[in-house]
N, C-alpha and C positions, 0 to 999 in steps of 0.2 A: 503493499500500499504506499503510495506516495503521501510524505510529511506536508502538511500546510504551508510549514516555511519555504519548502521545495516550489510549490506552486505559487505562493503569494511572499516572495522576499521581503523583509521589513525595509529595504532600501530602496525599493522600486514601487511605482504606482502602476497599477494595473487597470486599464479602463475596459469597461463592458458595455456594448451598446444592448440597450433593451427596448428601444424604442417601438421595434417592431412587435415586440411583446407585450409590455407595460403600456408602450404609449397607444396601443389601439384596441384596448379594452374596452373603454367608455366611449369612444368616438361615435358620433352618427353617421358620418361620413368618412369612408375609408379608401386607401390607395388601391389602385388595381395591382395585379400580381407584378404586372411588367414595372409599375412605379415602384413596388417593393424591392424588386431585384436592382433598379437603379439606385435606389437607397442604399442596397448592401454594397453596391461598386462603389458608389461615391465615398461612403464612410470607411471603406478599404482604402481608397487612394487617399484618403485623408489620415491614414495611419491607425485605425482601429482594426484590432486582430482578434477580438472576441464577441460574437453576437449572439444574442439570443432570439433567435428568427420566428418564433410564436407560441403559441399554447395550444394543446391538443384539447379543444373544448367542442361542444356539440356545435356543428356548423348551424343548425337552426337557431340556436340562441344566440351565437357569436360566429355570423357569415365572415366577419373580417379575418378569421383563422381557417376559414374553409380550405385554403390553399397552403396550408404549413408544410404539407410533406412535399409538395412542389418546391416551396421556398427551400427548404433543407437541402433538396437534392441540387437545386441551383447552385446554393453555397458550396456544396461538397465538390460540384462539377466545376466551378472555377478553378481547381486546382491552385490555390493560395498557397504557398510555399511556407509562409511564417504565420499561418493563423493559429489561434490557440483552440479551435475546436467550435463546435456549435452547441447550443443547449436548448432543447425544446423540453417546456415543462408539462407534465401529465397534471391536470387539474381535477 
């Protein structure tokens, strides 16, 4: 098992992009899948390396996450060399 200090060293800052998960939970209008993919590319281009791309919630209740599996595949398929992974929370 990895020690927390190895993942999050005390002398470094770790940025995590959670907008595609937390930021979209309560919005009335949400971006298209293509817009979310641009969001990921732009954030990556700005230096962010850890993304939480969505939540596995019922699409009937939270349609903004209906494409979460596709977003995860898109992120994976970009072959980013220095990413720190993706996380999708099961709620």
